[in-house]
C-alpha positions as CSV (number, residue, x, y, z in Angstrom):
1,M,-57.4,153.4,114.0
2,T,-54.4,154.0,115.8
3,P,-52.5,150.9,117.0
4,I,-53.3,151.4,120.8
5,A,-57.2,151.9,119.5
6,K,-57.0,148.6,117.6
7,V,-55.5,146.5,120.2
8,A,-58.4,147.8,122.2
9,S,-61.0,146.9,120.2
10,D,-59.6,143.4,119.7
11,L,-59.7,142.4,123.5
12,D,-61.7,140.1,124.8
13,S,-63.8,140.8,128.1
14,F,-61.5,139.1,130.8
15,A,-58.4,141.4,128.9
16,C,-60.8,144.4,129.5
17,D,-60.9,143.5,133.1
18,C,-57.6,143.3,133.2
19,A,-56.9,146.4,131.5
20,V,-59.5,148.1,134.2
21,T,-57.2,146.4,136.7
22,V,-53.9,147.8,135.5
23,A,-55.7,151.6,135.0
24,L,-56.7,151.2,138.9
25,K,-53.1,150.2,139.9
26,I,-51.8,153.1,137.7
27,T,-54.1,155.6,139.3
28,D,-53.5,154.7,143.1
29,D,-49.7,154.6,142.2
30,S,-49.3,151.0,143.5
31,C,-48.0,149.6,139.7
32,K,-44.4,149.4,139.4
33,M,-44.1,150.3,135.9
34,D,-42.2,153.0,134.1
35,E,-43.9,155.9,132.9
36,E,-43.9,155.1,129.8
37,Q,-45.6,151.9,130.2
38,R,-48.0,153.6,132.3
39,A,-49.2,155.8,129.6
40,L,-49.3,153.3,127.6
41,F,-51.9,151.3,129.5
42,M,-53.7,154.1,130.5
43,A,-54.2,155.2,126.8
44,L,-55.3,151.0,126.2
45,Y,-57.6,152.1,129.0
46,D,-59.0,155.1,127.6
47,H,-59.7,153.3,124.0
48,L,-61.7,150.5,125.6
49,P,-64.8,149.7,124.0
50,P,-68.1,149.7,125.9
51,Y,-68.3,145.7,127.1
52,K,-70.0,143.9,129.4
53,S,-67.5,143.3,132.5
54,T,-67.7,140.0,135.0
55,L,-65.8,141.8,137.5
56,F,-67.1,145.7,137.5
57,D,-69.9,147.6,137.2
58,D,-70.4,150.7,135.2
59,T,-69.2,152.8,138.3
60,I,-65.5,151.9,137.8
61,H,-64.9,154.5,135.5
62,T,-66.5,157.0,137.5
63,L,-64.6,156.2,139.9
64,I,-61.2,155.9,137.9
65,R,-62.0,159.4,135.9
66,Q,-63.0,161.4,139.3
67,T,-59.6,159.7,140.8
68,R,-57.5,160.8,138.1
69,A,-59.2,164.4,138.2
70,N,-59.0,165.1,141.7
71,P,-57.4,162.4,143.9
72,T,-58.6,162.2,147.9
73,A,-57.8,159.6,150.5
74,T,-61.2,158.7,149.8
75,L,-60.9,157.7,146.3
76,Y,-57.5,155.7,146.8
77,A,-59.6,153.4,149.2
78,Q,-61.9,152.7,146.7
79,I,-59.7,152.1,144.5
80,K,-57.4,150.3,146.5
81,K,-60.5,148.1,147.5
82,E,-61.8,147.4,143.6
83,R,-58.0,146.6,142.8
84,E,-58.0,144.1,145.7
85,M,-60.8,142.4,144.5
86,A,-60.0,142.0,140.9
87,M,-56.6,140.8,141.8
88,A,-58.2,138.3,143.8
89,V,-60.1,136.7,140.7
90,I,-57.3,137.6,137.8
91,T,-54.4,136.7,139.4
92,Q,-50.6,137.9,139.2
93,E,-49.7,135.0,137.0
94,K,-52.5,136.3,134.3
95,M,-51.8,139.8,134.8
96,K,-49.0,139.8,133.8
97,M,-49.5,137.1,130.6
98,F,-52.1,140.0,129.3
99,K,-49.5,142.8,130.0
100,A,-46.9,140.7,127.8
101,S,-49.9,139.9,125.3
102,V,-51.1,143.8,125.1
103,R,-47.0,144.8,124.3
104,G,-46.7,141.9,121.3
105,S,-49.9,142.7,120.0
106,L,-49.2,146.6,119.6
107,L,-45.9,145.7,117.8
108,I,-47.9,143.6,115.4
109,A,-49.9,146.3,115.1
110,Q,-47.8,149.0,114.3
111,Y,-46.8,146.9,111.5
112,T,-50.0,146.1,110.2
């Protein structure tokens, strides 16, 4: 199992919702991370196991997949709505803690 897959499989449902929210931010280009970090967090999203979300229904993955494949203004508007709803619940402080935790877990997973 790759380090990114290991970290993804160890996330609880709140952290999975954070990963989906980061994917939304990256997809609509509202994320301020550099390209390397964007790639890392999208890989994390791509490795998420199925889980029960408290913020999103199953259509969120279809929305992200469609927007990644064929971005349109309509899809970006839907992404923005979902992202803003999620960030109102998650908060910026918790999101920063999530990202730091993932980065630390990846470092550990690389050496185990």
